[in-house]
C-alpha positions, 0 to 999 in steps of 0.5 A: 330250675337251675343246675344245683336245683336239678343235681340236688333234685336227682341226688334226693331221688331213690335210685341205684347204688351206682348212679347215686356214687358217679352223683356223689363223685360229681359233688364241687365239679363245677364244669361238670355239673353245669355240663350234666345238669344245665338243661334237660337233654332235647329231643327233636326231629331226629330224636335225641342224642348225648353224652352217656352218664348221669344227669338231665343233660345226659343219655341215661335209662331215666331219659331215655324212658322219659323220650320212650313214654313221650312217643307212647303217649304221642301214639296213644293219641293217634289212630295210628296202628298201636304196635312199635319196633325198636332196633338197637346198635353195639353201642354201650347201654344200647340193649338196656335204653332199647329194653327200657324203651320197649317197657314204656311202650307196653305200659301203654299198651302197645305191643312192642316188636324188639329185635332180638340182637344188634340191628342195622338202622335201615332194618327197623325202617324196614321192620316198621312197615313190614310188621305194620307198626305206628313208630318205631325207635333206633338206639344209636349214635349213628358214627359218634364216638363211644361215649355217645348213644342215641335215640333215633325216631321212626315214624309209621312209614319207616321214615325218621319223624318230621316235625309235626309229630316230633314237637307233640312228643316233645311237649308229652316228654316235658310233663312226664316226671323223672323216676316213675318206677316201672310198672312191670319189668321186661320179662313180665311184660314179654311173658304177657305177649306185650313184647315179642323179638322179631323173629327170623322171618323178617330178617330173611324177607330184608335179606330177600328184598334187598337182593331183589335190588341187584341190578346184574347180581349174576356179575359178581361170582363171574368176576371173582371179586375181592374185598376187605370189610369192616364193620367197624365195630358195629351192625354191618357184621351180620347182614353185609356179609350174608347178603355179600356172601349169597352173591359170592363175593370173597370177604377179607373181614378186618379182624379187629374190628369184627366184633361188637366194641361201644369203646371202638378202640381200633377207631376212635370216631367210627365214620366212614366218611373220614379217611381214618375210620379205614386206617385198619382196613388199609393193613389188612388189605396190605395182605389180602386180594383186595379189590375195593375195601369196604366200610359201614358205620356202626349203624350200617347206615352208611358205608365208604370204600377205598380203591387201588390206586397204584401205590395204595388206595384212594378212599372215594368221598360220598359225593363220588361214589353217590354218582358212581351208584348212580351212573350204573344204575342208569346205566345198566337199566337204560341197557335193558330198557326198563327205567320207569316212565317219569324216573326220579333220582334224588339228592340233598341240597349239599350234595355234588351237582355233578350227579344232575349232570349224570341223571339228565344225560339218561333223560332221568328227572333229578329231585333236590331235598333239604338235608336228612335223609327223612326228606328223600323218605318224604319224596318217596311216602309222595310217589307212593301215596300216589302210586308211583313209588317204582318212579323212585331209582336211586337217592343219595347224600354226601355224608356216605348214605344211599338207597334204591328201593322203597322198603325202608325210609333211611339209608342202607349201607346193606343195598349200597354194599352190595351195588358196590360190588356188583358194580365194582364186579362189572367193571372188573369184567370189563377190564376197568377200575372204579377209578377209571370210572370215575375220571370218566365221569370227570372227564364227561361232565367236568371236574366237580369237587367237593369239600365240607369244612365245619367251623366250630365255636366255643364260649357261652355265647356260642350258639348267638355266634353261630347265628350272627354269622349266618346272618352277616352272610345273608346281610353282606353277601360277597360279590366274588367267591375264589375270584368267580362272581356270585350269580346268584343267592338261594334262601332255604330260610327265606324261600326265596332265589335271586338271580343277581345277573337278572335281579329276577326272585323266585320262590323256593319249594322246599321248607324253610330251613336256615341254609343259605346257598350262594352260587357261581354261576357253572363253576361251583357254589357254597352252601352254609348251614348251622348246626341245629343241636351244637356250636358250629356252621358247616360250609358245603363247597362245591367247585367246577373246572375243566381239568382237576388241576382248574378245580382244584385251584378254584375250591381251594381259592373258595376256602381261603375266602371263607375262612377268613 
């Protein structure tokens, strides 16, 4: 079936008048028709994400319903608990899509628990475990622009769905026809008891659990900590302020980003990885007492901070904050003597190796995993299955995702916000700042500078171009990058690592992934990783120097060479 056939199929279906009008308006617009009907929106290991609108390649109640029906069919065929949990964020249609999913599960006889109001992604991960569910769904497009929404899928451990069950769900979806009417309404299933709201008791248990992860909780109140906070019009507003308020943080909220706004009018791209996401926070901080600016993304699984630097505010990278939090936690627990035997910290392979130096300083093992927080969650599950989950101390990704504790299996901006405030308060009482602590790390371990470059490709063969770029890099590994010899190659697709100095080859004990890492001895690395869903290749650079200037010079040289 080509795009025109799909379009005609949708036009001939019994659909509401507003959907029919939207379809009618597309008539004759070939580019728009190809974009909307050229394929079906793909379901992957993290679920699916796309622009909202009518069409088979758009996110709408029909594509969402098929995805939920596929999830329900998969769950019905397992021995897992026949229960599901659903959460949703502040985006347009999120509540509607959540109810559509709940009905699809209820039709399959699966008892569904639904948050009665906006809730962060990590709270869904927590609810799956707390309520003993076989799976979970979050309706969110994380930090994408307002035109997008998504369906994020979780397994019984509260971790994002892995490859094997996702493949089964994909197969189930393919056999499900479009436009099958709902057998009963959301309200009818709710009256029958197959759909229930998640009660306030679960919120309170979550709050208590997060607060139990505090390292030095009394530090905040005595320090008189002042923060400026933005939830970026998303789900963090209630839980972040509740947790920080209980600990005595003085909070000034960015007023124009406090309430839910699916258009994100004051922040077109609500991604805390970007400095622009905090622009309104900088304005607010100019007229309020502020030790730290703190921002969480719309589904409150990522957090970013900016701190005073004398002339304004300096935003920290995800790597910098991750290393600082790790150092703070390990230092405090080492001083108390309560680090568990065999303690582990975890980072993704694209995150800063400065974290390895910090962990080694405290005698703690560093575990590296593939990109995606589900792999950190998988390591926690491995420890849990051996009765050793207490060995997990902290995990992070360079993309502003952090987790302390095993109560959730996804990154959690709520617990991370609490830890940021603790750390800032502890430093304030010592007469130091977060920037002082960061400079201490660099002085002790070396200046590790990082940069992420995203090369977006265009044209009908854009995905093929991305594949060729990776193939060419594998075929012709440069002898030097930025003037530094390439000393090793780690190919996660072949699971082989080669030392170019000794010629020795070893096996990489991680799942296969289309990632190539070029090592520059102790001076850094360049990692290439294509997107699985978009026509682009990301390059992750790390440059190490004895001074900030030498590290920056190497970083610039590496980026310049790889950009040619």
